[in-house]
PABARO-516610 format. One record per residue (C-alpha): x, y, z; residue in three letters; residue number from 0. Coordinates in nm, 4 decimals, decimal comma. Layout:
N
+----------+----------+----------+---------+-----+
:       c1 :       c2 :       c3 : residuo : num :
+----------+----------+----------+---------+-----+
:        X :        Y :        Z :     ala : NUM :
...
+----------+----------+----------+---------+-----+
***
This chain:
70
+----------+----------+----------+---------+-----+
:       c1 :       c2 :       c3 : residuo : num :
+----------+----------+----------+---------+-----+
:   0,1082 :   1,6526 :  -0,4462 :     val :   0 :
:   0,4377 :   1,6348 :  -0,6160 :     tyr :   1 :
:   0,6474 :   1,5237 :  -0,3112 :     arg :   2 :
:   0,6537 :   1,4327 :   0,0445 :     leu :   3 :
:   0,9128 :   1,4328 :   0,3153 :     lys :   4 :
:   0,8454 :   1,3516 :   0,6768 :     gly :   5 :
:   0,9583 :   1,2011 :   1,0038 :     leu :   6 :
:   0,6766 :   0,9997 :   1,1960 :     val :   7 :
:   0,6545 :   0,8373 :   1,5331 :     glu :   8 :
:   0,4690 :   0,4825 :   1,5124 :     thr :   9 :
:   0,2251 :   0,3404 :   1,7722 :     ser :  10 :
:   0,5393 :   0,1390 :   1,9497 :     asp :  11 :
:   0,7382 :   0,4781 :   2,0012 :     glu :  12 :
:   0,9747 :   0,4425 :   1,7279 :     gly :  13 :
:   1,0331 :   0,6515 :   1,4249 :     trp :  14 :
:   0,9770 :   0,6090 :   1,0600 :     cys :  15 :
:   1,1324 :   0,8590 :   0,8054 :     ala :  16 :
:   0,9064 :   0,9327 :   0,4945 :     ile :  17 :
:   0,9415 :   0,9982 :   0,1364 :     gln :  18 :
:   0,7397 :   1,0104 :  -0,1909 :     gly :  19 :
:   0,7898 :   1,1460 :  -0,5431 :     val :  20 :
:   0,5166 :   1,1038 :  -0,7427 :     gly :  21 :
:   0,3550 :   0,8014 :  -0,7136 :     glu :  22 :
:   0,6579 :   0,6291 :  -0,5363 :     val :  23 :
:   0,6857 :   0,6358 :  -0,1766 :     phe :  24 :
:   0,8855 :   0,4967 :   0,0649 :     glu :  25 :
:   0,8984 :   0,4430 :   0,4482 :     val :  26 :
:   1,1946 :   0,3585 :   0,6530 :     val :  27 :
:   1,2375 :   0,2695 :   1,0048 :     glu :  28 :
:   1,4939 :   0,4967 :   1,1640 :     val :  29 :
:   1,6865 :   0,4643 :   1,5103 :     ser :  30 :
:   1,7717 :   0,8112 :   1,5762 :     ile :  31 :
:   1,7902 :   1,0116 :   1,8863 :     pro :  32 :
:   1,4769 :   1,2262 :   1,9504 :     val :  33 :
:   1,3560 :   1,4992 :   2,2121 :     asp :  34 :
:   1,0460 :   1,3686 :   2,4027 :     pro :  35 :
:   0,8733 :   1,7072 :   2,2746 :     gln :  36 :
:   0,9313 :   1,6226 :   1,9129 :     thr :  37 :
:   0,6081 :   1,5884 :   1,6952 :     gln :  38 :
:   0,5543 :   1,4011 :   1,3935 :     ser :  39 :
:   0,6235 :   1,6297 :   1,0795 :     lys :  40 :
:   0,5122 :   1,5895 :   0,7105 :     ile :  41 :
:   0,6013 :   1,8329 :   0,4500 :     leu :  42 :
:   0,4019 :   1,8160 :   0,1235 :     phe :  43 :
:   0,4932 :   1,9937 :  -0,2058 :     val :  44 :
:   0,2879 :   2,0843 :  -0,4853 :     gly :  45 :
:   0,1146 :   2,3507 :  -0,7200 :     thr :  46 :
:  -0,0914 :   2,5838 :  -0,5996 :     gly :  47 :
:  -0,3090 :   2,5534 :  -0,2745 :     pro :  48 :
:  -0,3485 :   2,2035 :  -0,1164 :     leu :  49 :
:  -0,6553 :   2,0877 :   0,0078 :     asp :  50 :
:  -0,5860 :   2,0159 :   0,3672 :     arg :  51 :
:  -0,8977 :   1,8554 :   0,4474 :     asp :  52 :
:  -0,7995 :   1,5927 :   0,1701 :     ala :  53 :
:  -0,4763 :   1,5446 :   0,3172 :     leu :  54 :
:  -0,5815 :   1,5114 :   0,6434 :     gln :  55 :
:  -0,8569 :   1,2307 :   0,5445 :     thr :  56 :
:  -0,5687 :   1,0835 :   0,3965 :     gly :  57 :
:  -0,3708 :   1,0627 :   0,6718 :     leu :  58 :
:  -0,6385 :   0,9603 :   0,9212 :     asp :  59 :
:  -0,6778 :   0,6780 :   0,6833 :     gly :  60 :
:  -0,3281 :   0,5231 :   0,7137 :     cys :  61 :
:  -0,2433 :   0,1790 :   0,8689 :     asp :  62 :
:  -0,1313 :   0,2098 :   1,1840 :     glu :  63 :
:   0,0968 :  -0,0819 :   1,1548 :     asp :  64 :
:   0,3445 :   0,0245 :   0,8877 :     val :  65 :
:   0,5595 :  -0,2949 :   0,9037 :     glu :  66 :
:   0,2753 :  -0,4706 :   0,7682 :     asp :  67 :
:   0,2585 :  -0,2554 :   0,4667 :     asp :  68 :
:   0,6505 :  -0,2501 :   0,3921 :     val :  69 :
+----------+----------+----------+---------+-----+
***
C-alpha cells in the first residue's frame, strides 16, 4: 500500500479522518455533520491487486481506542 485515506466512525460515535503515505500515518478526530447512514470507508492505493484478506486482518487488529494511539 502506497497511500490510504478514509473517514472512520469511532466507538464513541465520533469520526476520525485517516491518511497515510508510505510508513507515515495520521489520524485526526473530526467534527463534521455526517448522515446517520454514512459508513466508514478507507481507500487503499497500491500497485497490482491488493491482498484484501491481509488488509482486513490488519484492520481487524487495530486498537478500538484511537485516542490512546495518537
